[in-house]
PyMOL Python script that loads the backbone (N, CA, C, O; Angstrom):
from pymol import cmd

cmd.read_pdbstr("""\
ATOM      1  N   UNK A   1      81.224 -60.694-135.872  1.00  0.00           N
ATOM      2  CA  UNK A   1      82.583 -61.862-135.721  1.00  0.00           C
ATOM      3  C   UNK A   1      82.083 -63.266-136.526  1.00  0.00           C
ATOM      4  O   UNK A   1      81.059 -63.847-136.167  1.00  0.00           O
ATOM      5  N   UNK A   2      82.986 -63.794-137.752  1.00  0.00           N
ATOM      6  CA  UNK A   2      82.419 -64.259-138.599  1.00  0.00           C
ATOM      7  C   UNK A   2      83.232 -66.062-138.172  1.00  0.00           C
ATOM      8  O   UNK A   2      84.256 -65.945-137.498  1.00  0.00           O
ATOM      9  N   UNK A   3      82.985 -66.981-138.384  1.00  0.00           N
ATOM     10  CA  UNK A   3      84.172 -68.105-138.003  1.00  0.00           C
ATOM     11  C   UNK A   3      83.950 -69.088-139.085  1.00  0.00           C
ATOM     12  O   UNK A   3      82.821 -69.389-139.471  1.00  0.00           O
ATOM     13  N   UNK A   4      85.187 -69.651-139.634  1.00  0.00           N
ATOM     14  CA  UNK A   4      85.218 -70.698-140.963  1.00  0.00           C
ATOM     15  C   UNK A   4      85.977 -71.883-140.289  1.00  0.00           C
ATOM     16  O   UNK A   4      86.669 -71.866-139.271  1.00  0.00           O
ATOM     17  N   UNK A   5      85.651 -72.974-141.169  1.00  0.00           N
ATOM     18  CA  UNK A   5      86.856 -74.033-141.235  1.00  0.00           C
ATOM     19  C   UNK A   5      86.630 -74.854-142.424  1.00  0.00           C
ATOM     20  O   UNK A   5      85.524 -75.004-142.943  1.00  0.00           O
ATOM     21  N   UNK A   6      87.984 -75.509-142.936  1.00  0.00           N
ATOM     22  CA  UNK A   6      88.532 -75.838-143.630  1.00  0.00           C
ATOM     23  C   UNK A   6      89.397 -76.771-143.575  1.00  0.00           C
ATOM     24  O   UNK A   6      90.118 -76.591-142.593  1.00  0.00           O
ATOM     25  N   UNK A   7      89.871 -78.324-144.564  1.00  0.00           N
ATOM     26  CA  UNK A   7      90.462 -78.718-144.731  1.00  0.00           C
ATOM     27  C   UNK A   7      91.425 -78.811-145.426  1.00  0.00           C
ATOM     28  O   UNK A   7      91.193 -78.567-146.610  1.00  0.00           O
ATOM     29  N   UNK A   8      92.742 -79.145-145.112  1.00  0.00           N
ATOM     30  CA  UNK A   8      93.883 -78.907-146.204  1.00  0.00           C
ATOM     31  C   UNK A   8      95.097 -80.254-146.074  1.00  0.00           C
ATOM     32  O   UNK A   8      95.036 -80.885-145.019  1.00  0.00           O
ATOM     33  N   UNK A   9      95.782 -80.536-146.730  1.00  0.00           N
ATOM     34  CA  UNK A   9      97.075 -81.506-147.087  1.00  0.00           C
ATOM     35  C   UNK A   9      98.033 -81.191-146.780  1.00  0.00           C
ATOM     36  O   UNK A   9      98.970 -81.989-146.749  1.00  0.00           O
ATOM     37  N   UNK A  10      98.207 -79.515-146.332  1.00  0.00           N
ATOM     38  CA  UNK A  10      99.283 -79.349-145.821  1.00  0.00           C
ATOM     39  C   UNK A  10      99.172 -79.494-143.928  1.00  0.00           C
ATOM     40  O   UNK A  10      98.344 -79.557-143.019  1.00  0.00           O
ATOM     41  N   UNK A  11     101.015 -79.485-144.252  1.00  0.00           N
ATOM     42  CA  UNK A  11     101.150 -79.555-142.252  1.00  0.00           C
ATOM     43  C   UNK A  11     100.495 -78.239-141.622  1.00  0.00           C
ATOM     44  O   UNK A  11     100.098 -77.288-142.295  1.00  0.00           O
ATOM     45  N   UNK A  12     100.424 -78.356-139.804  1.00  0.00           N
ATOM     46  CA  UNK A  12      99.842 -77.098-139.761  1.00  0.00           C
ATOM     47  C   UNK A  12     101.121 -76.186-139.933  1.00  0.00           C
ATOM     48  O   UNK A  12     101.073 -75.098-140.507  1.00  0.00           O
ATOM     49  N   UNK A  13     102.095 -76.645-139.467  1.00  0.00           N
ATOM     50  CA  UNK A  13     103.224 -75.663-139.878  1.00  0.00           C
ATOM     51  C   UNK A  13     102.876 -74.840-141.359  1.00  0.00           C
ATOM     52  O   UNK A  13     102.746 -73.617-141.409  1.00  0.00           O
ATOM     53  N   UNK A  14     102.809 -75.340-142.012  1.00  0.00           N
ATOM     54  CA  UNK A  14     102.846 -74.419-143.559  1.00  0.00           C
ATOM     55  C   UNK A  14     101.393 -73.721-143.663  1.00  0.00           C
ATOM     56  O   UNK A  14     101.082 -73.056-144.651  1.00  0.00           O
ATOM     57  N   UNK A  15     100.521 -73.925-142.559  1.00  0.00           N
ATOM     58  CA  UNK A  15      99.266 -73.756-143.024  1.00  0.00           C
ATOM     59  C   UNK A  15      99.376 -71.743-142.444  1.00  0.00           C
ATOM     60  O   UNK A  15      98.787 -70.715-142.779  1.00  0.00           O
ATOM     61  N   UNK A  16     100.498 -72.105-141.436  1.00  0.00           N
ATOM     62  CA  UNK A  16     100.437 -71.051-140.203  1.00  0.00           C
ATOM     63  C   UNK A  16     101.725 -70.256-141.011  1.00  0.00           C
ATOM     64  O   UNK A  16     101.698 -69.049-140.768  1.00  0.00           O
ATOM     65  N   UNK A  17     102.578 -70.566-141.700  1.00  0.00           N
ATOM     66  CA  UNK A  17     103.683 -69.842-143.036  1.00  0.00           C
ATOM     67  C   UNK A  17     102.965 -69.329-143.647  1.00  0.00           C
ATOM     68  O   UNK A  17     103.152 -68.120-143.783  1.00  0.00           O
ATOM     69  N   UNK A  18     101.916 -69.880-144.255  1.00  0.00           N
ATOM     70  CA  UNK A  18     100.985 -69.162-145.357  1.00  0.00           C
ATOM     71  C   UNK A  18     100.030 -68.112-144.839  1.00  0.00           C
ATOM     72  O   UNK A  18      99.530 -67.335-145.653  1.00  0.00           O
ATOM     73  N   UNK A  19      99.778 -68.035-143.744  1.00  0.00           N
ATOM     74  CA  UNK A  19      98.563 -67.516-143.227  1.00  0.00           C
ATOM     75  C   UNK A  19      99.477 -65.918-143.043  1.00  0.00           C
ATOM     76  O   UNK A  19      99.032 -64.789-143.251  1.00  0.00           O
ATOM     77  N   UNK A  20     100.907 -66.328-142.576  1.00  0.00           N
ATOM     78  CA  UNK A  20     101.407 -65.440-141.893  1.00  0.00           C
ATOM     79  C   UNK A  20     102.291 -64.389-142.890  1.00  0.00           C
ATOM     80  O   UNK A  20     102.745 -63.300-142.538  1.00  0.00           O
ATOM     81  N   UNK A  21     102.450 -65.205-144.652  1.00  0.00           N
ATOM     82  CA  UNK A  21     102.599 -64.411-145.463  1.00  0.00           C
ATOM     83  C   UNK A  21     101.395 -63.843-146.384  1.00  0.00           C
ATOM     84  O   UNK A  21     101.568 -62.965-147.230  1.00  0.00           O
ATOM     85  N   UNK A  22     100.017 -64.529-146.077  1.00  0.00           N
ATOM     86  CA  UNK A  22      98.935 -64.025-146.717  1.00  0.00           C
ATOM     87  C   UNK A  22      98.565 -62.837-146.200  1.00  0.00           C
ATOM     88  O   UNK A  22      98.437 -61.892-146.978  1.00  0.00           O
ATOM     89  N   UNK A  23      98.283 -62.624-144.565  1.00  0.00           N
ATOM     90  CA  UNK A  23      97.542 -61.843-144.418  1.00  0.00           C
ATOM     91  C   UNK A  23      98.476 -60.374-143.597  1.00  0.00           C
ATOM     92  O   UNK A  23      97.960 -59.313-143.246  1.00  0.00           O
ATOM     93  N   UNK A  24     100.086 -60.811-143.459  1.00  0.00           N
ATOM     94  CA  UNK A  24     100.599 -59.822-143.128  1.00  0.00           C
ATOM     95  C   UNK A  24     101.586 -59.469-144.056  1.00  0.00           C
ATOM     96  O   UNK A  24     101.736 -58.250-143.972  1.00  0.00           O
ATOM     97  N   UNK A  25     102.107 -59.801-144.646  1.00  0.00           N
ATOM     98  CA  UNK A  25     102.961 -59.885-146.097  1.00  0.00           C
ATOM     99  C   UNK A  25     101.951 -58.681-146.823  1.00  0.00           C
ATOM    100  O   UNK A  25     101.796 -57.460-146.813  1.00  0.00           O
ATOM    101  N   UNK A  26     101.477 -59.709-147.349  1.00  0.00           N
ATOM    102  CA  UNK A  26     100.312 -59.663-148.409  1.00  0.00           C
ATOM    103  C   UNK A  26      98.996 -58.077-148.169  1.00  0.00           C
ATOM    104  O   UNK A  26      98.716 -57.040-148.770  1.00  0.00           O
ATOM    105  N   UNK A  27      98.534 -58.860-146.838  1.00  0.00           N
ATOM    106  CA  UNK A  27      97.667 -57.786-146.939  1.00  0.00           C
ATOM    107  C   UNK A  27      97.813 -56.853-145.789  1.00  0.00           C
ATOM    108  O   UNK A  27      96.893 -56.168-145.342  1.00  0.00           O
ATOM    109  N   UNK A  28      99.414 -56.880-145.201  1.00  0.00           N
ATOM    110  CA  UNK A  28      99.406 -55.629-144.587  1.00  0.00           C
ATOM    111  C   UNK A  28      99.200 -55.500-142.657  1.00  0.00           C
ATOM    112  O   UNK A  28      99.513 -54.595-141.884  1.00  0.00           O
ATOM    113  N   UNK A  29      98.713 -56.502-142.484  1.00  0.00           N
ATOM    114  CA  UNK A  29      98.539 -56.506-141.365  1.00  0.00           C
ATOM    115  C   UNK A  29      99.007 -56.903-140.161  1.00  0.00           C
ATOM    116  O   UNK A  29      99.506 -58.028-140.156  1.00  0.00           O
ATOM    117  N   UNK A  30      98.997 -56.481-139.435  1.00  0.00           N
ATOM    118  CA  UNK A  30     100.010 -56.565-138.016  1.00  0.00           C
ATOM    119  C   UNK A  30      99.335 -58.219-136.999  1.00  0.00           C
ATOM    120  O   UNK A  30      98.227 -58.735-136.854  1.00  0.00           O
ATOM    121  N   UNK A  31     100.792 -58.542-136.497  1.00  0.00           N
ATOM    122  CA  UNK A  31     100.663 -59.935-135.958  1.00  0.00           C
ATOM    123  C   UNK A  31     100.945 -59.834-134.891  1.00  0.00           C
ATOM    124  O   UNK A  31     102.137 -59.718-134.609  1.00  0.00           O
ATOM    125  N   UNK A  32      99.909 -59.837-133.834  1.00  0.00           N
ATOM    126  CA  UNK A  32      99.811 -59.510-132.640  1.00  0.00           C
ATOM    127  C   UNK A  32     100.297 -61.156-131.579  1.00  0.00           C
ATOM    128  O   UNK A  32     100.747 -61.368-130.453  1.00  0.00           O
ATOM    129  N   UNK A  33      99.957 -61.816-132.524  1.00  0.00           N
ATOM    130  CA  UNK A  33     100.211 -63.977-131.535  1.00  0.00           C
ATOM    131  C   UNK A  33     100.528 -64.499-132.612  1.00  0.00           C
ATOM    132  O   UNK A  33      99.935 -64.339-133.679  1.00  0.00           O
ATOM    133  N   UNK A  34     101.701 -65.311-132.377  1.00  0.00           N
ATOM    134  CA  UNK A  34     102.297 -65.848-133.480  1.00  0.00           C
ATOM    135  C   UNK A  34     103.284 -67.278-132.561  1.00  0.00           C
ATOM    136  O   UNK A  34     104.281 -67.116-131.856  1.00  0.00           O
ATOM    137  N   UNK A  35     102.562 -68.645-132.898  1.00  0.00           N
ATOM    138  CA  UNK A  35     102.824 -69.724-132.302  1.00  0.00           C
ATOM    139  C   UNK A  35     102.834 -71.034-133.125  1.00  0.00           C
ATOM    140  O   UNK A  35     102.006 -71.085-134.035  1.00  0.00           O
ATOM    141  N   UNK A  36     103.358 -71.725-133.007  1.00  0.00           N
ATOM    142  CA  UNK A  36     103.382 -72.847-133.810  1.00  0.00           C
ATOM    143  C   UNK A  36     102.058 -73.283-134.401  1.00  0.00           C
ATOM    144  O   UNK A  36     101.992 -73.418-135.623  1.00  0.00           O
ATOM    145  N   UNK A  37     101.015 -73.511-133.657  1.00  0.00           N
ATOM    146  CA  UNK A  37      99.488 -73.628-134.233  1.00  0.00           C
ATOM    147  C   UNK A  37      98.533 -72.651-134.361  1.00  0.00           C
ATOM    148  O   UNK A  37      97.526 -72.799-135.053  1.00  0.00           O
ATOM    149  N   UNK A  38      98.766 -71.754-133.793  1.00  0.00           N
ATOM    150  CA  UNK A  38      97.903 -70.416-134.476  1.00  0.00           C
ATOM    151  C   UNK A  38      98.865 -69.108-134.672  1.00  0.00           C
ATOM    152  O   UNK A  38     100.064 -68.834-134.634  1.00  0.00           O
ATOM    153  N   UNK A  39      97.863 -68.596-134.860  1.00  0.00           N
ATOM    154  CA  UNK A  39      98.474 -66.689-135.441  1.00  0.00           C
ATOM    155  C   UNK A  39      97.389 -65.715-135.487  1.00  0.00           C
ATOM    156  O   UNK A  39      96.453 -65.970-136.245  1.00  0.00           O
ATOM    157  N   UNK A  40      97.359 -64.514-134.719  1.00  0.00           N
ATOM    158  CA  UNK A  40      96.713 -64.042-135.166  1.00  0.00           C
ATOM    159  C   UNK A  40      97.286 -62.289-135.755  1.00  0.00           C
ATOM    160  O   UNK A  40      98.382 -61.746-135.613  1.00  0.00           O
ATOM    161  N   UNK A  41      95.980 -61.780-136.447  1.00  0.00           N
ATOM    162  CA  UNK A  41      96.375 -60.459-137.159  1.00  0.00           C
ATOM    163  C   UNK A  41      95.389 -59.520-136.680  1.00  0.00           C
ATOM    164  O   UNK A  41      94.264 -59.897-136.350  1.00  0.00           O
ATOM    165  N   UNK A  42      95.786 -58.216-136.624  1.00  0.00           N
ATOM    166  CA  UNK A  42      95.106 -56.843-136.295  1.00  0.00           C
ATOM    167  C   UNK A  42      95.008 -56.510-137.793  1.00  0.00           C
ATOM    168  O   UNK A  42      95.355 -57.279-138.690  1.00  0.00           O
ATOM    169  N   UNK A  43      94.357 -54.939-138.011  1.00  0.00           N
ATOM    170  CA  UNK A  43      94.439 -54.243-138.863  1.00  0.00           C
ATOM    171  C   UNK A  43      93.117 -54.033-139.240  1.00  0.00           C
ATOM    172  O   UNK A  43      92.130 -54.728-138.998  1.00  0.00           O
ATOM    173  N   UNK A  44      93.230 -52.805-139.972  1.00  0.00           N
ATOM    174  CA  UNK A  44      91.881 -52.623-140.872  1.00  0.00           C
ATOM    175  C   UNK A  44      90.758 -52.275-140.088  1.00  0.00           C
ATOM    176  O   UNK A  44      89.755 -52.000-140.746  1.00  0.00           O
ATOM    177  N   UNK A  45      90.614 -52.186-138.345  1.00  0.00           N
ATOM    178  CA  UNK A  45      89.015 -51.903-137.465  1.00  0.00           C
ATOM    179  C   UNK A  45      88.582 -53.543-137.510  1.00  0.00           C
ATOM    180  O   UNK A  45      87.459 -53.882-137.138  1.00  0.00           O
ATOM    181  N   UNK A  46      89.712 -54.667-138.067  1.00  0.00           N
ATOM    182  CA  UNK A  46      89.599 -55.944-137.930  1.00  0.00           C
ATOM    183  C   UNK A  46      90.592 -56.899-137.113  1.00  0.00           C
ATOM    184  O   UNK A  46      91.520 -56.591-136.366  1.00  0.00           O
ATOM    185  N   UNK A  47      90.165 -58.001-137.444  1.00  0.00           N
ATOM    186  CA  UNK A  47      91.261 -59.159-136.665  1.00  0.00           C
ATOM    187  C   UNK A  47      90.807 -60.524-138.236  1.00  0.00           C
ATOM    188  O   UNK A  47      89.882 -60.579-139.046  1.00  0.00           O
ATOM    189  N   UNK A  48      92.295 -61.564-137.921  1.00  0.00           N
ATOM    190  CA  UNK A  48      91.691 -62.566-138.212  1.00  0.00           C
ATOM    191  C   UNK A  48      92.828 -63.596-137.511  1.00  0.00           C
ATOM    192  O   UNK A  48      93.935 -63.218-137.128  1.00  0.00           O
ATOM    193  N   UNK A  49      92.209 -65.287-137.404  1.00  0.00           N
ATOM    194  CA  UNK A  49      92.859 -65.764-136.624  1.00  0.00           C
ATOM    195  C   UNK A  49      93.049 -66.639-137.176  1.00  0.00           C
ATOM    196  O   UNK A  49      92.108 -66.994-137.887  1.00  0.00           O
ATOM    197  N   UNK A  50      94.224 -67.449-137.209  1.00  0.00           N
ATOM    198  CA  UNK A  50      94.025 -68.951-137.922  1.00  0.00           C
ATOM    199  C   UNK A  50      94.480 -69.997-137.021  1.00  0.00           C
ATOM    200  O   UNK A  50      95.681 -69.818-136.819  1.00  0.00           O
ATOM    201  N   UNK A  51      94.114 -70.853-136.491  1.00  0.00           N
ATOM    202  CA  UNK A  51      94.660 -72.352-135.728  1.00  0.00           C
ATOM    203  C   UNK A  51      94.397 -73.083-136.697  1.00  0.00           C
ATOM    204  O   UNK A  51      93.549 -72.915-137.573  1.00  0.00           O
ATOM    205  N   UNK A  52      95.515 -74.353-136.480  1.00  0.00           N
ATOM    206  CA  UNK A  52      95.898 -75.442-137.431  1.00  0.00           C
ATOM    207  C   UNK A  52      96.232 -76.132-136.861  1.00  0.00           C
ATOM    208  O   UNK A  52      97.152 -75.906-136.076  1.00  0.00           O
ATOM    209  N   UNK A  53      95.769 -77.078-136.949  1.00  0.00           N
ATOM    210  CA  UNK A  53      95.966 -78.922-135.968  1.00  0.00           C
ATOM    211  C   UNK A  53      95.952 -79.998-136.856  1.00  0.00           C
ATOM    212  O   UNK A  53      95.052 -80.081-137.692  1.00  0.00           O
ATOM    213  N   UNK A  54      96.618 -80.626-136.798  1.00  0.00           N
ATOM    214  CA  UNK A  54      96.963 -81.812-137.511  1.00  0.00           C
ATOM    215  C   UNK A  54      95.668 -83.196-137.238  1.00  0.00           C
ATOM    216  O   UNK A  54      95.396 -83.366-136.050  1.00  0.00           O
ATOM    217  N   UNK A  55      95.192 -83.785-137.882  1.00  0.00           N
ATOM    218  CA  UNK A  55      94.407 -84.778-138.226  1.00  0.00           C
ATOM    219  C   UNK A  55      94.820 -86.090-138.491  1.00  0.00           C
ATOM    220  O   UNK A  55      96.023 -85.909-138.306  1.00  0.00           O
ATOM    221  N   UNK A  56      94.751 -86.974-138.711  1.00  0.00           N
ATOM    222  CA  UNK A  56      94.795 -88.673-139.070  1.00  0.00           C
ATOM    223  C   UNK A  56      95.495 -88.111-140.652  1.00  0.00           C
ATOM    224  O   UNK A  56      96.706 -88.213-140.849  1.00  0.00           O
ATOM    225  N   UNK A  57      94.465 -87.467-141.801  1.00  0.00           N
ATOM    226  CA  UNK A  57      95.093 -88.142-142.954  1.00  0.00           C
ATOM    227  C   UNK A  57      94.662 -86.048-143.143  1.00  0.00           C
ATOM    228  O   UNK A  57      94.970 -85.901-144.326  1.00  0.00           O
ATOM    229  N   UNK A  58      94.403 -85.264-142.873  1.00  0.00           N
ATOM    230  CA  UNK A  58      94.527 -83.802-143.711  1.00  0.00           C
ATOM    231  C   UNK A  58      94.801 -82.855-142.168  1.00  0.00           C
ATOM    232  O   UNK A  58      95.086 -83.394-141.099  1.00  0.00           O
ATOM    233  N   UNK A  59      94.690 -81.857-142.303  1.00  0.00           N
ATOM    234  CA  UNK A  59      95.463 -80.407-141.222  1.00  0.00           C
ATOM    235  C   UNK A  59      93.770 -80.006-141.415  1.00  0.00           C
ATOM    236  O   UNK A  59      93.268 -79.592-142.460  1.00  0.00           O
ATOM    237  N   UNK A  60      93.099 -80.233-140.192  1.00  0.00           N
ATOM    238  CA  UNK A  60      91.873 -78.926-139.399  1.00  0.00           C
ATOM    239  C   UNK A  60      92.472 -77.468-139.447  1.00  0.00           C
ATOM    240  O   UNK A  60      93.524 -77.074-138.944  1.00  0.00           O
ATOM    241  N   UNK A  61      91.724 -76.908-140.033  1.00  0.00           N
ATOM    242  CA  UNK A  61      92.324 -74.828-140.061  1.00  0.00           C
ATOM    243  C   UNK A  61      90.787 -74.484-139.408  1.00  0.00           C
ATOM    244  O   UNK A  61      89.766 -75.129-139.641  1.00  0.00           O
ATOM    245  N   UNK A  62      90.875 -73.586-138.747  1.00  0.00           N
ATOM    246  CA  UNK A  62      89.764 -73.496-137.866  1.00  0.00           C
ATOM    247  C   UNK A  62      89.812 -71.385-138.203  1.00  0.00           C
ATOM    248  O   UNK A  62      90.958 -70.951-138.326  1.00  0.00           O
ATOM    249  N   UNK A  63      88.800 -70.448-138.303  1.00  0.00           N
ATOM    250  CA  UNK A  63      89.549 -69.116-139.006  1.00  0.00           C
ATOM    251  C   UNK A  63      88.669 -68.368-138.235  1.00  0.00           C
ATOM    252  O   UNK A  63      87.472 -68.650-138.294  1.00  0.00           O
ATOM    253  N   UNK A  64      88.985 -67.624-137.647  1.00  0.00           N
ATOM    254  CA  UNK A  64      87.700 -66.412-137.326  1.00  0.00           C
ATOM    255  C   UNK A  64      88.105 -64.893-137.613  1.00  0.00           C
ATOM    256  O   UNK A  64      89.324 -64.734-137.548  1.00  0.00           O
ATOM    257  N   UNK A  65      87.460 -63.867-137.881  1.00  0.00           N
ATOM    258  CA  UNK A  65      87.580 -62.828-138.549  1.00  0.00           C
ATOM    259  C   UNK A  65      86.887 -61.728-137.996  1.00  0.00           C
ATOM    260  O   UNK A  65      85.988 -62.021-137.207  1.00  0.00           O
ATOM    261  N   UNK A  66      87.077 -60.622-138.206  1.00  0.00           N
ATOM    262  CA  UNK A  66      86.120 -59.565-138.488  1.00  0.00           C
ATOM    263  C   UNK A  66      86.806 -58.441-139.392  1.00  0.00           C
ATOM    264  O   UNK A  66      87.961 -58.048-139.552  1.00  0.00           O
ATOM    265  N   UNK A  67      85.388 -58.065-139.976  1.00  0.00           N
ATOM    266  CA  UNK A  67      86.508 -56.983-141.611  1.00  0.00           C
ATOM    267  C   UNK A  67      87.019 -57.726-142.359  1.00  0.00           C
ATOM    268  O   UNK A  67      87.047 -57.194-143.468  1.00  0.00           O
ATOM    269  N   UNK A  68      87.539 -58.883-142.371  1.00  0.00           N
ATOM    270  CA  UNK A  68      88.479 -59.339-143.143  1.00  0.00           C
ATOM    271  C   UNK A  68      87.983 -61.149-143.935  1.00  0.00           C
ATOM    272  O   UNK A  68      88.684 -62.081-144.327  1.00  0.00           O
ATOM    273  N   UNK A  69      86.501 -60.946-143.871  1.00  0.00           N
ATOM    274  CA  UNK A  69      85.583 -62.622-144.457  1.00  0.00           C
ATOM    275  C   UNK A  69      86.888 -62.549-146.036  1.00  0.00           C
ATOM    276  O   UNK A  69      87.984 -63.044-146.298  1.00  0.00           O
ATOM    277  N   UNK A  70      85.878 -61.610-146.725  1.00  0.00           N
ATOM    278  CA  UNK A  70      87.156 -61.957-148.241  1.00  0.00           C
ATOM    279  C   UNK A  70      88.464 -62.703-148.492  1.00  0.00           C
ATOM    280  O   UNK A  70      88.844 -63.715-149.080  1.00  0.00           O
ATOM    281  N   UNK A  71      88.738 -62.157-148.088  1.00  0.00           N
ATOM    282  CA  UNK A  71      89.733 -62.393-147.422  1.00  0.00           C
ATOM    283  C   UNK A  71      90.130 -63.690-147.023  1.00  0.00           C
ATOM    284  O   UNK A  71      90.424 -64.614-147.782  1.00  0.00           O
ATOM    285  N   UNK A  72      90.122 -63.703-145.972  1.00  0.00           N
ATOM    286  CA  UNK A  72      89.776 -65.429-145.077  1.00  0.00           C
ATOM    287  C   UNK A  72      89.391 -66.026-146.315  1.00  0.00           C
ATOM    288  O   UNK A  72      90.322 -66.778-146.605  1.00  0.00           O
ATOM    289  N   UNK A  73      88.344 -66.102-147.369  1.00  0.00           N
ATOM    290  CA  UNK A  73      87.352 -67.065-147.974  1.00  0.00           C
ATOM    291  C   UNK A  73      88.667 -67.170-148.927  1.00  0.00           C
ATOM    292  O   UNK A  73      88.923 -68.366-149.068  1.00  0.00           O
ATOM    293  N   UNK A  74      89.360 -66.559-149.454  1.00  0.00           N
ATOM    294  CA  UNK A  74      90.607 -66.427-150.073  1.00  0.00           C
ATOM    295  C   UNK A  74      91.453 -67.062-149.646  1.00  0.00           C
ATOM    296  O   UNK A  74      92.222 -67.307-150.576  1.00  0.00           O
ATOM    297  N   UNK A  75      91.853 -67.582-148.581  1.00  0.00           N
ATOM    298  CA  UNK A  75      93.169 -67.877-148.201  1.00  0.00           C
ATOM    299  C   UNK A  75      92.612 -68.968-148.224  1.00  0.00           C
ATOM    300  O   UNK A  75      93.320 -69.849-148.714  1.00  0.00           O
ATOM    301  N   UNK A  76      91.231 -69.410-147.762  1.00  0.00           N
ATOM    302  CA  UNK A  76      90.519 -71.107-147.420  1.00  0.00           C
ATOM    303  C   UNK A  76      90.916 -71.797-149.191  1.00  0.00           C
ATOM    304  O   UNK A  76      91.446 -72.827-149.606  1.00  0.00           O
ATOM    305  N   UNK A  77      90.424 -70.789-149.714  1.00  0.00           N
ATOM    306  CA  UNK A  77      90.741 -71.541-151.149  1.00  0.00           C
ATOM    307  C   UNK A  77      92.530 -71.730-151.743  1.00  0.00           C
ATOM    308  O   UNK A  77      92.861 -72.594-152.555  1.00  0.00           O
ATOM    309  N   UNK A  78      93.073 -71.159-151.392  1.00  0.00           N
ATOM    310  CA  UNK A  78      94.384 -71.413-151.659  1.00  0.00           C
ATOM    311  C   UNK A  78      94.889 -72.314-151.144  1.00  0.00           C
ATOM    312  O   UNK A  78      95.423 -73.159-151.862  1.00  0.00           O
ATOM    313  N   UNK A  79      94.907 -72.495-149.380  1.00  0.00           N
ATOM    314  CA  UNK A  79      94.757 -73.524-148.807  1.00  0.00           C
ATOM    315  C   UNK A  79      94.148 -74.521-149.344  1.00  0.00           C
ATOM    316  O   UNK A  79      94.915 -75.342-148.841  1.00  0.00           O
ATOM    317  N   UNK A  80      93.210 -75.364-150.115  1.00  0.00           N
ATOM    318  CA  UNK A  80      92.297 -75.927-150.074  1.00  0.00           C
ATOM    319  C   UNK A  80      92.985 -76.668-150.841  1.00  0.00           C
ATOM    320  O   UNK A  80      92.504 -77.708-151.290  1.00  0.00           O
TER     321      UNK A  80
END
""", "prot")
cmd.dss("prot")
cmd.show_as("cartoon", "prot")
cmd.util.cbc("prot")
cmd.orient("prot")
């Protein structure tokens, strides 16, 4: 399992929306948990978990994954 973190100017809600579109719609992973602050996907023998929390000026985004490291790094670039 790998953990990543980044910051973005997007709101936490927008981060979760983008994660839903990227990992769910584009990558075809199944959503197993979906909340306003976090979302988890499973598929392909692994998972992706995205948590977003508002800071003073930016949103902190924490990501955990197994088997989807490349896609997580791409997503981080997309929201950066």
